[in-house]
N, C-alpha and C positions, 0 to 999 in steps of 0.2 A: 251387136247394142253396141250403144256410146255409152261412154266411161262418165260415171253421174259427176254431177259440177263438183267442184271443190266448194268445201264450208268457206263460209264469211265471217269472219270474226267481229263481234259484237263487246262491247263495254259498258255496263248497268254500274251505275252509281248508288242501287238498291237493289234489294231482291226480290223486292215488290213488281220492278218492270218486266220483270219474266214470270207467266202465269201460273200458279201452284202449280197446276195439273199437268203443265209443260216440261217444267224442273222435276217435278218429283215420278215423271215417268221413266227418269234417267235412273233412280236408283235402286240399290240390288243390297241384299243383305251387310255387304260390306260397306256401307255406305251409311247404314242407320244405327243411331237415331239423326246425329250428329251433321251429316247432310241432307235432311229433310228439311222443307220450304218452311217449314215452319217453326224450327228451332232457330232458321238464320233470320225470317224475318221479327220471332220472337226480342231476340238480338237486339235489331234494328230498330222496330219501333218501338221497346224498352227504352231509347235512349242508351241503352248499354254500350253499344256500337254506333261509333258515329264519329264524324272530325274532332268534335271538341273532345274526345278523349284519345284523338291520333290513331283511330280505326277509318278509314274514307274508302265504304267500297267502291273495288272497282270490280266486278264479278264478270269472266270471262266467259261466250258463250261461244259455240262456232254452230253455224245456220247451214244447213242447205235449202237451198230456196225459203221456205217458211217452217221448215222441219229444224230442231234442234236435235242435233246430234250428238253435242257434247259440250261439257260446262264442267268450271271450275270456281268453288267461292273462293276472292282476291281481294288483297287491300290494299292499297298504299298508306304505307308505315312512315312516319315522320320521327318515330323512336323506335327504343325495343319494351315497351312496357307491354304487359300481358300477353308475352310469348313463354315458352318453355324449351326453348330452344336457344339456347345465351350465346347472346354476338356482341354484348355491350365489348370486350376487348378485340375485336375486330375494328369496330366503330372508331374504339379509342386510337387503334394503331392505326387505321387507315384516315385518321384526322388529324393527326400529327405528321404524314406526310405531307399534309396540305391537300387531301384528295376529298370530297363528299361522300361520306358515306349513307346518307338520306339525304331524299325519300328512297325505300325500297318499295317493289311489290313481294309482295307476302301473298304464297295459295295455302289458305288451314283455314281451323276454326276455330274464331275467337278466345281466348282463356281455355281452351280443350287441350289438355298433353295426354289425345287417345288416338291411335294409330287406325285408320281408316281409309278410304279409296279418299285421294283430294280430288279425284276427274271422273267425271260421270261422264260415264259414254251410251250412247242406247244400243238393246240387247242386239240387236240385227245389223250394229256396225261393226266394222272391227277395232276391237280395241287397242288395239297395242297403236295401229295407224292411227287412231284420233286423240291418243293420249301422247305422242309424238307431236304432233299437233297443234296440240295446246302447247304442249313444250314452248316450241319452236314463236306460238304466238304471246304468250309472255313475254319472253326474250325479246322480239321484236316492237313489241307495244314497249317492254319498259327504259328501250334504247332510243324509241322516238320521244321518249316524253322526259328524256334525261334523268332517270332512275339508274341508281348504281348498283343494283343488283337484284335477283329473282331470287326467293325461298321458299320451296315447299317442307312443311312443318308436318311428321307423323303421317308421309304416306306406307302406305303397303310397298311390300318388299320387292311384289312386282312393278309398282309404281318406282320404287328406287332403279329398278334396271332399265327401265326405260330411259329414264331422266338424265342417269351414269350414261346411258348411248345415245342419247341427245346433247352433250359435254357438261354436264351437271355434277358436281362432286358431292358424294353422297355420304354423310354423317351418320356412323352409330352412338346408339345412346340406350342408355339400359334403365329398366321401371322393373319393379317387382311386382309379379300379376300371380295370381292362384289360379291352380288347374288342377280342374276335376278328375282326379284317376279311376275313375267310375267307383266311389265310396256308395257305399250302401246308408251310411250311418255316420256324423259325424265323429261317434267314436274309433270306425273306419280310420276316418282322418290323422285321429289323433294318436293311432298308432301307427303312424310310420313315424314317430319321432323317439328318438331317445327318452328312456325311464324320466332322464333328469330334467328336460325340454318340457316333455310332456306332464308330468308334476307342476311346474310353472305354470303353463297354462290352464289347467285345474284351478288353478289359486285365483289366477288374472278372471277365469269364470265367475267365482264363487262372489267375486267383488259387488257386483249392481243389486245379489238378494241381501248381503251383508250393510249396503247401503240405502235399502229401502227402495231399491231404483227396481223398475219394472220397462221393460224393452220390448216395441213389437214392431211390424213393421205395415204400412199404411199403404195398399196400391187399389186402384180401378176408384170403384163409387166414395169409397172410405176418405180416397182424397179433399170428399167434398165440404168436410171438415177441417181443413189443412188451412190455416191462417196464412198468406203468402206475406204476411209482416213477421211472421214469427220465422221463417224461412229466411226470408232477408235478415232477421238481428242475429240470426245463428250464423250465417255469412260474416256478416260485418265483424262477429265477437271475434273469430278467426282472421281477417285480413285483418281486423286492428292492431294485433299483436306485432304485429311486423314492422319494423322502419320502413321496408318500402311494398307495403301494403297498401293497396287503392283499390278501392270500393266501388270497382266497374261496372258490377249486375246493380240494377236499378229494383225495387220493390216492384215496378210493373212487371218486371223478367218472371217474375216468381208467381206474379200474379198470372200475364202468358199461360206461363209453365204449366199451372194447374188448370187453366181454363180451356187449354187449346191442345196440351201435347199430354194431356191427362194418363193415357194410355202407355205412354211410354216411363212414367214418371211411379219413385217411388218414396217412402220418407220412412225413415226409422226413428222412431222417438224414445227418448228414456223419459220418464215422467216418475216422480216421487209426491204418495198423495197427488195427483193429479193434477200436478204443477210441470211443467214442461223442464227438464233442467237440460236435457243435450238431445243432439239429432243431427241424421247425415240426409241431403237430398241427394237423390241417386237415380239415375236413365237405366234402363234396359233395351236391350237391344236383341240381336237374334242369337237367344240361348245366352248370352254376356250381358252382367250387371257394371256398370260403370260408376265407380263411386266419385263423386262429382265436390259437394259443398258440406263441411262438417263442422259442426260450433257448437260451443257448450255456456251456459251461463254458470256455470258451478264447478268447480275444479273437482273431480274423485278420482280417486287412485284407479286405474284401468277401462277408466269408462270411454275413452277414445278407441283404445280396441276393443271390446266388447262393441260398441257403435258401428263400428266403421271393418272391423274386422271378423272376429270371430259370429257375431249373430249374423251379418249377410253368408257367413259361408254354412253356417247352417242353413240357413233358407235356401243359399243355392245347391246344397247336397239333395234337400228333401224335394226341390225343382225338378232337378235333374239338368242344371242350369250348365256350361262347358267351362267357363271362366270366368275370374272379376278380374278387373281391370281398377285399381283404386286411384291410379296416377302417378303425377311423379313425385320423386324422392322420396324416404320414409325408409331408410335400412331397419327400422324396427320390423320392419313386415316379415324382412327375410327368416329372420328368429321366429316367427307366428305361421311356417308355412306356405312364407309367398316367396315362388324365384325366378331368378332371374331371366327378363326377357328383353330380346334388340328391339328397340325402335330404329325408323329410318327418316334422315331428312337431306334434301336436295338443295346444291347452292349454287348459283352461275353469277359471278361479279365481272364485270366489264371491265376494270383497270386491269390489264393485266400484270402489274406488278403484285396487285394484291390479291389478286386469283391465284398465283405461283402462292405465294404464301399461307394463303388460307389452305391451300390444297399439299402445302407440308405438312400445316399442324393436324389438319385431318389424319395424313398416314399417321403421324405417333400418335395420333388421339385412339383409333383405329385398333392399331396394334394393344393400347393397353384396355383397351374395354375388351377384348377380344382372352388377353391373358388373364382379367379380372373373372370371367366368368366362372373358372372353376371353383373358384375360393369363393366367390358371393353364393353358389350353387351349397357349398360344403357347410357354409354359416345357417343354411337351414335349421339344419338340428335334424333331419333325418336322418332315418338307418341308412345304411351300403345296401344294397343288391337291389332284386328285383321287389317289385312292389306285390305284397303278398295279397293275391284275390279277397275282395271286402267278402265278410261274413254277411250275410242280409237275414 
């Protein structure tokens, strides 16, 4: 039997250049929902992603004849806005040496600090081999176009291992995530905390009722009554609070999410006398809830914790979800039962001197991250010792 034809690389300047069914045939649970064709298309077709905001689609696909065998969402970037793996200091140091840092090639999902597959492979293909080919193809394409580097953000640990073997430098990060330890109820979850921390959480939990606020989650057909403009205004209310904040997402993005991606969407509302006061727009994957965009029109003590942490945790326990990933940052999550979890990115810089400097930095950063894990874990306020099986 003759060997199969080697895959051929194609570059796409819009996700719509790849048929939806062809792209989605590569998906598995580790890729959903953020690598689904409909999600990537909503970003591009709503104007949230595009050259006008510094995100130039350059999606990579590998074909064997007319069959798609592997793919990766990729973008030409001429700045680092909208990313969650900070490399601004690398860019500054590089350009001080008279070396261009931009443009660069980035394999990721825009504005989405969520770990998941960044390289899709057909189920009957050798995953490791196709991932290695995508890693090489990204490098060869970037070199040919005169880009400075290739970066892969929020890859899976297995992908990071493959990329490291292909010559990329791996960077560790930390997020705070909630993990279901087999809780039978929210009370079981509270039982993991020391008494003082538990009493503090109970006090925060009582706040919405005392403020006249009612919280509920809308999903499925209940989302038909949600106004996309309300979601956009909530998103903008948070972005606008920060000097570096930028409204990448458009109102049309939220409209498209509610119309074409509804089965993966959830909205937590906080209302007072029927009036929307605050809310969170979340996505759900395979037994995982992803916190995405929170906002409020009025400030109330502990409202953010209830809308984004406690209410979703209670519902995750009731629904048997495995974990909640609320996104980047926020050490306040530690004291409310969200534990430190590692994230992975990979980087290949073509200038030898810059590459050496980045690799040296990453070695020190990795040591600091690994040394910090026990301290961050201790800050959760959980009791020491094995978890007592929850009562039912």
